[in-house]
Wavefront OBJ file of the C-alpha trace (Angstrom):
o trace
v 14.710 -128.537 81.199
v 15.332 -130.466 77.992
v 15.371 -128.869 74.537
v 15.590 -130.932 71.361
v 16.509 -129.405 68.007
v 16.890 -131.779 65.080
v 19.308 -131.102 62.210
v 16.633 -129.741 59.858
v 15.359 -127.295 62.495
v 18.899 -126.250 63.405
v 19.704 -125.484 59.746
v 16.696 -123.163 59.542
v 18.091 -120.958 62.327
v 20.113 -117.892 61.420
v 23.881 -118.302 61.476
v 24.090 -115.933 64.459
v 21.573 -118.028 66.411
v 23.343 -121.290 65.527
v 26.665 -119.798 66.644
v 25.167 -118.580 69.917
v 23.583 -121.969 70.688
v 26.766 -123.885 69.935
v 28.876 -121.417 71.900
v 26.508 -121.760 74.891
v 26.538 -125.548 74.786
v 30.206 -126.145 74.022
v 31.907 -122.994 75.284
v 33.502 -122.563 71.842
v 32.754 -120.569 68.746
v 30.686 -122.499 66.222
v 33.437 -123.536 63.895
v 31.307 -126.565 63.016
v 32.481 -130.132 63.358
v 34.788 -131.163 60.560
v 35.729 -134.367 58.867
v 39.451 -134.447 58.228
v 40.386 -134.311 54.551
v 41.406 -137.569 52.963
v 44.384 -138.017 50.689
v 41.925 -138.773 47.881
v 39.868 -135.569 48.107
v 41.596 -132.994 50.292
v 38.097 -131.572 50.862
v 37.018 -130.440 54.304
v 33.404 -131.161 55.150
v 31.835 -128.812 57.675
v 28.375 -129.261 58.993
v 25.973 -126.565 57.690
v 28.538 -124.832 55.463
v 29.042 -125.348 51.733
v 32.123 -127.364 50.783
v 35.036 -125.847 48.873
v 35.696 -127.788 45.687
v 38.785 -127.757 43.496
v 38.922 -126.946 39.790
v 39.214 -130.675 38.965
v 36.205 -131.477 41.127
v 34.236 -128.661 39.463
v 34.933 -130.187 36.046
v 33.616 -133.548 37.291
v 30.610 -131.874 38.899
v 29.443 -130.107 35.727
v 30.185 -132.983 33.353
v 26.909 -134.394 32.044
v 24.656 -131.847 33.753
v 21.599 -130.500 31.967
v 21.902 -127.084 30.360
v 19.510 -125.591 32.948
v 21.662 -126.869 35.809
v 24.807 -125.512 34.152
v 23.155 -122.110 33.663
v 22.178 -122.093 37.347
v 25.765 -122.871 38.342
v 26.991 -120.035 36.109
v 25.003 -117.634 38.294
v 27.189 -118.656 41.243
v 30.362 -117.763 39.325
v 29.453 -114.114 39.723
v 28.925 -112.009 42.848
v 31.278 -114.075 45.037
v 28.984 -117.086 44.807
v 25.765 -115.440 46.057
v 22.553 -115.700 44.007
v 19.005 -114.608 44.760
v 16.323 -117.295 44.755
v 14.367 -115.454 42.047
v 17.446 -115.374 39.777
v 17.857 -119.149 40.045
v 14.192 -119.705 39.292
v 14.278 -117.389 36.278
v 16.959 -119.445 34.516
v 14.391 -121.993 33.351
v 11.282 -119.891 33.928
v 10.383 -121.848 37.068
v 7.572 -120.686 39.308
v 7.727 -123.545 41.812
v 10.375 -123.648 44.541
v 10.583 -127.412 44.119
v 12.695 -126.833 41.008
v 15.417 -125.354 43.210
v 15.108 -128.246 45.648
v 15.603 -130.660 42.764
v 18.660 -128.695 41.598
v 20.132 -128.729 45.124
v 19.563 -132.489 45.458
v 21.313 -133.165 42.143
v 24.314 -131.030 43.161
v 24.505 -132.583 46.634
v 24.331 -136.129 45.256
v 27.102 -135.405 42.731
v 29.255 -133.727 45.371
v 28.896 -136.578 47.853
v 29.900 -139.100 45.190
v 33.085 -137.107 44.468
v 34.299 -136.659 48.022
v 34.457 -138.880 51.034
v 31.523 -137.915 53.215
v 30.620 -140.819 55.509
v 28.386 -138.633 57.691
v 26.478 -137.241 54.681
v 27.049 -133.637 55.747
v 28.534 -132.226 52.557
v 26.555 -129.663 50.631
v 27.527 -127.515 47.683
v 24.893 -124.826 48.140
v 23.888 -123.037 51.332
v 20.986 -120.742 52.244
v 21.584 -117.357 53.884
v 18.910 -117.403 56.584
v 19.526 -113.749 57.454
v 18.700 -112.663 53.872
v 15.311 -114.410 53.721
v 12.422 -112.177 52.593
v 9.001 -113.250 53.881
v 5.451 -112.218 53.054
v 3.596 -110.072 55.603
v 2.328 -113.117 57.517
v 5.768 -114.786 57.527
v 4.237 -117.897 55.963
v 5.801 -117.810 52.493
v 9.350 -117.082 51.438
v 9.350 -114.420 48.738
v 13.084 -114.330 48.085
v 16.403 -115.125 49.648
v 20.022 -115.882 48.872
v 21.638 -119.192 47.973
v 25.416 -119.300 48.080
v 28.498 -121.379 47.418
v 31.925 -120.712 48.898
v 34.159 -118.245 47.088
v 36.616 -121.060 46.290
v 33.825 -123.090 44.753
v 32.641 -120.081 42.725
v 36.183 -119.695 41.359
v 36.433 -123.409 40.554
v 33.084 -123.332 38.755
v 34.172 -120.256 36.809
v 37.152 -122.215 35.506
v 35.076 -125.341 34.766
v 32.286 -123.685 32.831
v 33.188 -122.544 29.305
v 33.308 -118.765 28.816
v 30.665 -118.918 26.068
v 28.229 -120.517 28.538
v 28.925 -117.748 31.038
v 28.196 -115.013 28.487
v 25.062 -116.756 27.251
v 23.462 -117.093 30.669
v 20.311 -115.118 31.408
v 21.100 -111.790 32.994
v 24.675 -111.778 31.755
v 26.148 -108.920 29.854
v 27.844 -109.311 26.509
l 1 2 3 4 5 6 7 8 9 10 11 12 13 14 15 16 17 18 19 20 21 22 23 24 25 26 27 28 29 30 31 32 33 34 35 36 37 38 39 40 41 42 43 44 45 46 47 48 49 50 51 52 53 54 55 56 57 58 59 60 61 62 63 64 65 66 67 68 69 70 71 72 73 74 75 76 77 78 79 80 81 82 83 84 85 86 87 88 89 90 91 92 93 94 95 96 97 98 99 100 101 102 103 104 105 106 107 108 109 110 111 112 113 114 115 116 117 118 119 120 121 122 123 124 125 126 127 128 129 130 131 132 133 134 135 136 137 138 139 140 141 142 143 144 145 146 147 148 149 150 151 152 153 154 155 156 157 158 159 160 161 162 163 164 165 166 167 168 169 170 171 172 173
């Protein structure tokens, strides 16, 4: 028997399923292949997991971003880096999921320019497959959770001015 799962399909699987498949095939826990950090970046790139960025990298990442993108990143500075899909969409009053895809592409492109990522695996933002909320027919995603690593959330917190954090939608103060 031969089973083929491409990268896009594999990413859509729950983390538990991915771990089980990798453990079955390799005999090891799914600690994801890594690219060794370089002296230039000291960033570890792991397949399917968001990259940890430093405070300096966070400053570079947010420099020149649109206000909407900065407000979306502010959401990740709270709640240990976990944000509901609907919260991200509400920042700019978006009703189309493509706005989040655009945001993710911009962040990924900026991240990959900052770090050495020859295999193009690095991503800033992940999707929690286990937290996905579907409609009754399981054809449309109603809500879910995007996340960044806790280290990245801390770095973004330091890079984004406090006044921007207090002025974000849904913030208190």
